[in-house]
C-alpha positions as CSV (number, residue, x, y, z in Angstrom):
1,M,-41.8,17.6,-30.6
2,A,-44.8,16.3,-28.0
3,L,-48.1,15.0,-29.1
4,L,-50.8,16.9,-27.3
5,A,-53.6,15.3,-25.4
6,V,-57.1,16.5,-26.5
7,Y,-59.7,17.2,-23.6
8,E,-63.3,17.0,-24.3
9,L,-65.4,19.8,-23.0
10,G,-68.8,18.8,-22.2
11,Q,-71.7,20.5,-20.3
12,T,-69.7,20.5,-17.0
13,G,-66.6,22.5,-18.4
14,F,-63.4,22.3,-16.7
15,K,-60.7,24.7,-15.7
16,I,-58.4,24.8,-19.0
17,E,-55.3,25.7,-17.1
18,D,-55.3,22.5,-15.5
19,N,-55.4,20.9,-19.1
20,L,-52.3,22.7,-20.7
21,V,-48.6,21.6,-20.5
22,A,-45.4,23.2,-21.4
23,A,-44.9,24.1,-25.0
24,E,-41.7,22.0,-26.3
25,A,-38.9,24.0,-27.8
26,A,-39.1,21.8,-30.8
27,G,-42.8,22.2,-31.2
28,D,-45.7,20.4,-30.5
29,S,-48.5,18.3,-32.7
30,V,-52.2,18.1,-32.0
31,P,-54.7,15.6,-33.1
32,I,-57.6,17.7,-34.9
33,D,-61.0,17.6,-36.3
34,E,-63.9,19.9,-37.0
35,R,-64.8,20.0,-33.1
36,T,-60.9,20.8,-32.0
37,L,-59.6,23.9,-30.6
38,I,-56.0,24.7,-29.9
39,V,-55.3,26.8,-26.5
40,I,-52.2,28.7,-26.5
41,A,-51.3,30.8,-23.1
42,N,-48.3,33.0,-23.1
43,G,-47.6,33.5,-19.4
44,A,-44.1,35.2,-20.2
45,A,-44.0,38.6,-18.7
46,G,-43.3,41.2,-21.6
47,A,-42.7,38.5,-24.3
48,V,-44.8,38.0,-27.3
49,C,-44.9,34.6,-28.4
50,N,-45.0,33.9,-32.2
51,V,-46.6,30.4,-33.2
52,T,-46.5,29.1,-36.5
53,I,-49.4,26.4,-37.4
54,A,-47.6,24.5,-40.6
55,K,-49.6,24.3,-43.8
56,T,-49.6,20.7,-45.3
57,R,-50.8,21.8,-48.7
58,D,-50.0,24.7,-51.0
59,T,-53.7,25.0,-52.2
60,A,-57.2,24.1,-50.9
61,D,-60.5,23.8,-52.8
62,K,-63.2,26.4,-51.2
63,H,-66.6,25.6,-52.4
64,G,-67.7,28.6,-54.8
65,F,-64.1,30.1,-55.0
66,G,-62.2,27.2,-56.6
67,S,-58.8,26.5,-55.5
68,L,-57.1,28.8,-52.9
69,G,-53.5,29.3,-51.9
70,V,-52.7,28.4,-48.5
71,D,-50.3,30.2,-46.0
72,D,-49.0,29.0,-42.4
73,I,-51.1,30.1,-40.0
74,V,-48.9,32.9,-37.9
75,L,-50.1,34.2,-34.4
76,A,-48.4,36.7,-32.2
77,I,-49.6,35.8,-28.5
78,P,-49.0,38.9,-26.6
79,N,-47.8,38.3,-23.0
80,L,-50.1,37.3,-20.4
81,E,-52.9,36.3,-22.9
82,T,-54.6,33.0,-23.4
83,W,-55.7,32.3,-26.9
84,V,-58.0,29.8,-28.6
85,V,-57.5,28.9,-32.3
86,R,-59.2,26.7,-34.8
87,A,-57.1,25.6,-37.5
88,P,-58.5,23.8,-40.9
89,I,-57.4,20.3,-41.0
90,A,-57.9,20.4,-44.7
91,S,-55.1,22.7,-45.3
92,H,-53.2,22.4,-42.2
93,G,-53.7,18.6,-41.1
94,D,-51.2,15.9,-41.9
95,A,-52.0,12.4,-43.2
96,A,-52.5,11.5,-39.4
97,G,-55.1,13.9,-38.6
98,R,-52.7,16.3,-36.6
99,I,-51.3,19.9,-36.9
100,T,-48.0,20.9,-36.1
101,M,-47.1,24.3,-34.2
102,T,-43.6,25.8,-33.5
103,Y,-42.7,28.7,-31.3
104,D,-40.3,31.3,-31.3
105,Q,-39.8,31.1,-27.5
106,V,-41.4,28.7,-25.2
107,V,-40.5,30.6,-21.8
108,N,-44.0,30.2,-19.7
109,V,-45.9,29.2,-22.5
110,T,-48.4,26.2,-22.1
111,V,-50.6,24.7,-24.7
112,G,-53.4,22.0,-25.1
113,G,-56.0,20.7,-27.2
114,L,-60.0,21.0,-26.8
115,R,-62.5,19.1,-28.4
116,L,-66.4,20.2,-28.3
117,A,-68.6,17.3,-27.1
118,R,-71.2,16.2,-29.4
119,H,-74.6,16.8,-28.2
């Protein structure tokens, strides 16, 4: 399992494809906070990539709603599409402040982390 780098997005921007790396067959982890987004690009022609972001708690407190059940986040990324995802750290982050993703296939799948700069 690889620990992915997180790149900061400032006013000048950057080409996201230059900051993605090949998805690891064993999965990847990403340091995450309230400003972090995950980028998943599925370059596999004809193959959907199912990505699972593992929950780290069974319940989470939601103001005004009480304790709610938490599930893994499962995404079906169609072939030749790039998705940007925000995962909740309270329910999916571990003690080190990371989320963990696994994939059902990694052929031509690239991933990375993107953090919005503070103004």
